[in-house]
C-alpha atoms as a printed R data frame, in Angstrom:
    type eleno elety resid chain resno        x        y       z
1   ATOM     1    CA   UNK     A     1 -181.876  -61.839  69.589
2   ATOM     2    CA   UNK     A     2 -183.169  -65.188  68.461
3   ATOM     3    CA   UNK     A     3 -182.964  -66.510  72.054
4   ATOM     4    CA   UNK     A     4 -184.978  -63.505  73.238
5   ATOM     5    CA   UNK     A     5 -187.713  -64.199  70.687
6   ATOM     6    CA   UNK     A     6 -187.934  -67.794  71.873
7   ATOM     7    CA   UNK     A     7 -188.672  -66.709  75.442
8   ATOM     8    CA   UNK     A     8 -191.914  -65.044  74.271
9   ATOM     9    CA   UNK     A     9 -193.122  -67.957  72.159
10  ATOM    10    CA   UNK     A    10 -196.454  -69.436  73.208
11  ATOM    11    CA   UNK     A    11 -196.201  -72.939  74.697
12  ATOM    12    CA   UNK     A    12 -197.273  -75.670  72.293
13  ATOM    13    CA   UNK     A    13 -198.915  -77.865  74.949
14  ATOM    14    CA   UNK     A    14 -200.884  -77.330  78.116
15  ATOM    15    CA   UNK     A    15 -199.272  -78.003  81.431
16  ATOM    16    CA   UNK     A    16 -200.719  -80.714  83.620
17  ATOM    17    CA   UNK     A    17 -201.975  -78.063  86.050
18  ATOM    18    CA   UNK     A    18 -203.774  -76.161  83.271
19  ATOM    19    CA   UNK     A    19 -205.458  -79.321  82.031
20  ATOM    20    CA   UNK     A    20 -206.437  -80.269  85.579
21  ATOM    21    CA   UNK     A    21 -208.064  -76.870  86.178
22  ATOM    22    CA   UNK     A    22 -209.921  -76.995  82.851
23  ATOM    23    CA   UNK     A    23 -211.278  -80.487  83.459
24  ATOM    24    CA   UNK     A    24 -212.103  -80.156  87.157
25  ATOM    25    CA   UNK     A    25 -215.536  -78.586  86.642
26  ATOM    26    CA   UNK     A    26 -216.335  -80.891  83.734
27  ATOM    27    CA   UNK     A    27 -215.427  -83.935  85.814
28  ATOM    28    CA   UNK     A    28 -217.683  -82.738  88.633
29  ATOM    29    CA   UNK     A    29 -220.620  -82.294  86.247
30  ATOM    30    CA   UNK     A    30 -220.028  -85.728  84.705
31  ATOM    31    CA   UNK     A    31 -219.727  -87.361  88.130
32  ATOM    32    CA   UNK     A    32 -222.865  -85.613  89.358
33  ATOM    33    CA   UNK     A    33 -224.691  -86.775  86.227
34  ATOM    34    CA   UNK     A    34 -223.646  -90.388  86.797
35  ATOM    35    CA   UNK     A    35 -224.644  -90.190  90.446
36  ATOM    36    CA   UNK     A    36 -228.029  -88.735  89.510
37  ATOM    37    CA   UNK     A    37 -228.616  -91.504  86.959
38  ATOM    38    CA   UNK     A    38 -227.854  -94.096  89.652
39  ATOM    39    CA   UNK     A    39 -230.141  -92.315  92.106
40  ATOM    40    CA   UNK     A    40 -232.947  -92.186  89.528
41  ATOM    41    CA   UNK     A    41 -232.530  -95.929  88.868
42  ATOM    42    CA   UNK     A    42 -232.786  -96.623  92.610
43  ATOM    43    CA   UNK     A    43 -235.857  -94.401  92.858
44  ATOM    44    CA   UNK     A    44 -237.490  -96.330  89.998
45  ATOM    45    CA   UNK     A    45 -236.855  -99.510  91.981
46  ATOM    46    CA   UNK     A    46 -238.534  -97.879  94.970
47  ATOM    47    CA   UNK     A    47 -241.530  -96.784  92.866
48  ATOM    48    CA   UNK     A    48 -241.893 -100.335  91.543
49  ATOM    49    CA   UNK     A    49 -241.997 -101.491  95.174
50  ATOM    50    CA   UNK     A    50 -244.804  -98.989  95.804
51  ATOM    51    CA   UNK     A    51 -246.738 -100.686  92.987
52  ATOM    52    CA   UNK     A    52 -246.753  -97.701  90.638
53  ATOM    53    CA   UNK     A    53 -247.430  -98.326  86.948
54  ATOM    54    CA   UNK     A    54 -244.700  -98.025  84.345
55  ATOM    55    CA   UNK     A    55 -246.621  -95.211  82.668
56  ATOM    56    CA   UNK     A    56 -246.741  -93.236  85.912
57  ATOM    57    CA   UNK     A    57 -243.034  -93.838  86.558
58  ATOM    58    CA   UNK     A    58 -242.181  -92.768  82.995
59  ATOM    59    CA   UNK     A    59 -244.207  -89.591  83.457
60  ATOM    60    CA   UNK     A    60 -242.574  -88.726  86.793
61  ATOM    61    CA   UNK     A    61 -239.006  -89.506  85.689
62  ATOM    62    CA   UNK     A    62 -239.384  -87.900  82.241
63  ATOM    63    CA   UNK     A    63 -238.188  -91.135  80.652
64  ATOM    64    CA   UNK     A    64 -239.650  -93.092  77.755
65  ATOM    65    CA   UNK     A    65 -241.964  -95.956  78.671
66  ATOM    66    CA   UNK     A    66 -239.648  -98.544  76.998
67  ATOM    67    CA   UNK     A    67 -236.683  -97.250  79.042
68  ATOM    68    CA   UNK     A    68 -238.689  -97.593  82.250
69  ATOM    69    CA   UNK     A    69 -239.919 -101.022  81.166
70  ATOM    70    CA   UNK     A    70 -236.323 -102.175  80.678
71  ATOM    71    CA   UNK     A    71 -235.390 -101.101  84.205
72  ATOM    72    CA   UNK     A    72 -238.560 -102.531  85.739
73  ATOM    73    CA   UNK     A    73 -237.901 -105.894  84.068
74  ATOM    74    CA   UNK     A    74 -234.408 -105.910  85.549
75  ATOM    75    CA   UNK     A    75 -235.793 -105.262  89.042
76  ATOM    76    CA   UNK     A    76 -238.394 -108.001  88.790
77  ATOM    77    CA   UNK     A    77 -235.579 -110.571  88.901
78  ATOM    78    CA   UNK     A    78 -234.299 -109.040  92.172
79  ATOM    79    CA   UNK     A    79 -235.795 -109.494  95.594
80  ATOM    80    CA   UNK     A    80 -238.684 -107.061  95.999
81  ATOM    81    CA   UNK     A    81 -237.506 -104.039  97.991
82  ATOM    82    CA   UNK     A    82 -238.492 -103.950 101.635
83  ATOM    83    CA   UNK     A    83 -241.156 -101.346 102.382
84  ATOM    84    CA   UNK     A    84 -239.509  -98.078 103.339
85  ATOM    85    CA   UNK     A    85 -240.981  -95.948 106.065
86  ATOM    86    CA   UNK     A    86 -241.357  -92.256 105.382
87  ATOM    87    CA   UNK     A    87 -241.803  -91.077 108.977
88  ATOM    88    CA   UNK     A    88 -239.647  -88.049 109.717
89  ATOM    89    CA   UNK     A    89 -238.421  -89.500 113.012
90  ATOM    90    CA   UNK     A    90 -235.799  -91.973 111.745
91  ATOM    91    CA   UNK     A    91 -232.242  -92.038 113.036
92  ATOM    92    CA   UNK     A    92 -229.910  -93.540 110.451
93  ATOM    93    CA   UNK     A    93 -227.219  -91.111 109.292
94  ATOM    94    CA   UNK     A    94 -228.282  -90.785 105.615
95  ATOM    95    CA   UNK     A    95 -231.843  -89.966 106.714
96  ATOM    96    CA   UNK     A    96 -230.584  -87.284 109.121
97  ATOM    97    CA   UNK     A    97 -228.285  -85.862 106.432
98  ATOM    98    CA   UNK     A    98 -231.244  -85.649 104.049
99  ATOM    99    CA   UNK     A    99 -233.270  -83.798 106.662
100 ATOM   100    CA   UNK     A   100 -230.350  -81.411 107.242
101 ATOM   101    CA   UNK     A   101 -230.178  -80.765 103.488
102 ATOM   102    CA   UNK     A   102 -233.938  -80.114 103.335
103 ATOM   103    CA   UNK     A   103 -233.698  -77.677 106.248
104 ATOM   104    CA   UNK     A   104 -230.759  -75.888 104.613
105 ATOM   105    CA   UNK     A   105 -232.734  -75.464 101.378
106 ATOM   106    CA   UNK     A   106 -235.707  -74.061 103.273
107 ATOM   107    CA   UNK     A   107 -233.510  -71.516 105.067
108 ATOM   108    CA   UNK     A   108 -231.691  -70.647 101.856
109 ATOM   109    CA   UNK     A   109 -234.998  -69.924 100.102
110 ATOM   110    CA   UNK     A   110 -236.373  -67.987 103.088
111 ATOM   111    CA   UNK     A   111 -233.385  -65.683 103.651
112 ATOM   112    CA   UNK     A   112 -231.733  -63.565 100.974
113 ATOM   113    CA   UNK     A   113 -228.501  -63.533 102.974
114 ATOM   114    CA   UNK     A   114 -228.387  -67.128 104.225
115 ATOM   115    CA   UNK     A   115 -224.840  -68.286 104.849
116 ATOM   116    CA   UNK     A   116 -225.726  -71.827 103.838
117 ATOM   117    CA   UNK     A   117 -226.874  -70.866 100.317
118 ATOM   118    CA   UNK     A   118 -223.573  -71.477  98.520
119 ATOM   119    CA   UNK     A   119 -223.238  -74.855 100.198
120 ATOM   120    CA   UNK     A   120 -226.799  -75.826  99.314
121 ATOM   121    CA   UNK     A   121 -226.172  -74.877  95.676
122 ATOM   122    CA   UNK     A   122 -222.942  -76.892  95.640
123 ATOM   123    CA   UNK     A   123 -224.813  -79.951  96.958
124 ATOM   124    CA   UNK     A   124 -227.543  -79.529  94.330
125 ATOM   125    CA   UNK     A   125 -224.931  -79.366  91.543
126 ATOM   126    CA   UNK     A   126 -223.024  -82.375  92.865
127 ATOM   127    CA   UNK     A   127 -219.974  -80.305  93.803
128 ATOM   128    CA   UNK     A   128 -220.285  -81.217  97.478
129 ATOM   129    CA   UNK     A   129 -220.816  -84.728  98.744
130 ATOM   130    CA   UNK     A   130 -222.114  -85.862 102.089
131 ATOM   131    CA   UNK     A   131 -218.765  -86.515 103.745
132 ATOM   132    CA   UNK     A   132 -218.506  -86.065 107.532
133 ATOM   133    CA   UNK     A   133 -216.473  -82.873 106.973
134 ATOM   134    CA   UNK     A   134 -219.024  -81.393 104.566
135 ATOM   135    CA   UNK     A   135 -221.913  -82.276 106.870
136 ATOM   136    CA   UNK     A   136 -220.089  -80.585 109.771
137 ATOM   137    CA   UNK     A   137 -219.539  -77.481 107.655
138 ATOM   138    CA   UNK     A   138 -223.199  -77.373 106.622
139 ATOM   139    CA   UNK     A   139 -224.200  -77.692 110.277
140 ATOM   140    CA   UNK     A   140 -221.908  -74.812 111.218
141 ATOM   141    CA   UNK     A   141 -223.421  -72.589 108.523
142 ATOM   142    CA   UNK     A   142 -226.963  -73.510 109.571
143 ATOM   143    CA   UNK     A   143 -226.175  -72.720 113.201
144 ATOM   144    CA   UNK     A   144 -224.979  -69.270 112.126
145 ATOM   145    CA   UNK     A   145 -228.124  -68.670 110.052
146 ATOM   146    CA   UNK     A   146 -230.401  -69.804 112.875
147 ATOM   147    CA   UNK     A   147 -228.588  -67.609 115.403
148 ATOM   148    CA   UNK     A   148 -228.348  -64.497 113.204
149 ATOM   149    CA   UNK     A   149 -231.943  -64.681 111.954
150 ATOM   150    CA   UNK     A   150 -233.822  -66.221 114.870
151 ATOM   151    CA   UNK     A   151 -236.484  -63.490 114.730
152 ATOM   152    CA   UNK     A   152 -237.153  -64.037 111.021
153 ATOM   153    CA   UNK     A   153 -237.214  -67.833 110.923
154 ATOM   154    CA   UNK     A   154 -240.017  -70.092 112.183
155 ATOM   155    CA   UNK     A   155 -239.255  -71.875 115.450
156 ATOM   156    CA   UNK     A   156 -239.867  -75.175 113.606
157 ATOM   157    CA   UNK     A   157 -236.536  -74.662 111.822
158 ATOM   158    CA   UNK     A   158 -234.629  -74.465 115.114
159 ATOM   159    CA   UNK     A   159 -236.556  -77.447 116.507
160 ATOM   160    CA   UNK     A   160 -235.765  -79.536 113.435
161 ATOM   161    CA   UNK     A   161 -232.106  -78.514 113.521
162 ATOM   162    CA   UNK     A   162 -231.776  -79.450 117.210
163 ATOM   163    CA   UNK     A   163 -233.366  -82.855 116.596
164 ATOM   164    CA   UNK     A   164 -231.188  -83.556 113.541
165 ATOM   165    CA   UNK     A   165 -228.030  -82.427 115.366
166 ATOM   166    CA   UNK     A   166 -228.710  -84.662 118.354
167 ATOM   167    CA   UNK     A   167 -229.136  -87.591 115.983
168 ATOM   168    CA   UNK     A   168 -225.919  -86.818 114.104
169 ATOM   169    CA   UNK     A   169 -223.961  -86.326 117.332
170 ATOM   170    CA   UNK     A   170 -225.001  -89.753 118.617
171 ATOM   171    CA   UNK     A   171 -225.873  -91.727 115.472
172 ATOM   172    CA   UNK     A   172 -228.070  -94.790 115.834
173 ATOM   173    CA   UNK     A   173 -226.802  -98.139 114.621
174 ATOM   174    CA   UNK     A   174 -229.861  -98.383 112.375
175 ATOM   175    CA   UNK     A   175 -228.942  -99.530 108.895
176 ATOM   176    CA   UNK     A   176 -231.394  -99.469 106.027
177 ATOM   177    CA   UNK     A   177 -231.104 -101.825 103.045
178 ATOM   178    CA   UNK     A   178 -231.847  -98.853 100.777
179 ATOM   179    CA   UNK     A   179 -228.841  -96.977  99.349
180 ATOM   180    CA   UNK     A   180 -227.750  -93.915 101.325
181 ATOM   181    CA   UNK     A   181 -228.451  -91.618  98.346
182 ATOM   182    CA   UNK     A   182 -232.087  -92.792  98.235
183 ATOM   183    CA   UNK     A   183 -232.497  -92.334 101.984
184 ATOM   184    CA   UNK     A   184 -231.082  -88.794 101.737
185 ATOM   185    CA   UNK     A   185 -233.297  -87.844  98.793
186 ATOM   186    CA   UNK     A   186 -236.427  -89.146 100.518
187 ATOM   187    CA   UNK     A   187 -235.641  -87.476 103.854
188 ATOM   188    CA   UNK     A   188 -234.848  -84.219 102.059
189 ATOM   189    CA   UNK     A   189 -238.287  -84.217 100.429
190 ATOM   190    CA   UNK     A   190 -240.167  -85.409 103.510
191 ATOM   191    CA   UNK     A   191 -238.540  -82.684 105.629
192 ATOM   192    CA   UNK     A   192 -239.432  -79.960 103.135
193 ATOM   193    CA   UNK     A   193 -243.012  -81.246 102.872
194 ATOM   194    CA   UNK     A   194 -243.283  -81.228 106.665
195 ATOM   195    CA   UNK     A   195 -242.337  -77.556 106.806
196 ATOM   196    CA   UNK     A   196 -244.897  -76.721 104.121
197 ATOM   197    CA   UNK     A   197 -247.626  -78.671 105.884
198 ATOM   198    CA   UNK     A   198 -246.871  -76.824 109.133
199 ATOM   199    CA   UNK     A   199 -247.421  -73.387 107.569
């Protein structure tokens, strides 16, 4: 009888698997937060290179002016960043990945049933990184969306996808001194702006 009661007793500690499941999402959020802080710091460095004032950078980054000043002072001891081109037609892999991401967001916002939407959301939340496998999967989903909804989507989306895909299939040896995350973020925004300017 006593042995039977013991079999129904609640465990006093979590198993390793339970703890791992509980912490997985938290770890992803924390990692994404750290990555975003690093990206923001790199963007501040870029803005300094553009000659923007600390007040303007503080306003855009939603940081205090003293916090921006501290980062700007740190960057002044470094070599000034090389000017970074913002032309859409660049062929390094991070730039192409950023363009792909921008295109995926445009399609996701245009179509209620876009297959790429979950992937786009996962990228935005830091749950998906730009590994070769994840980029291939995003390409596959975009191809499906472009094929299934070719009548609904502007031809500029297909043209951009074809150009990006050709670049990713035969990547250029171009290497930028800027971090890959900065290149992706810039290309993402430039691609989305290009679509908006075309409409």
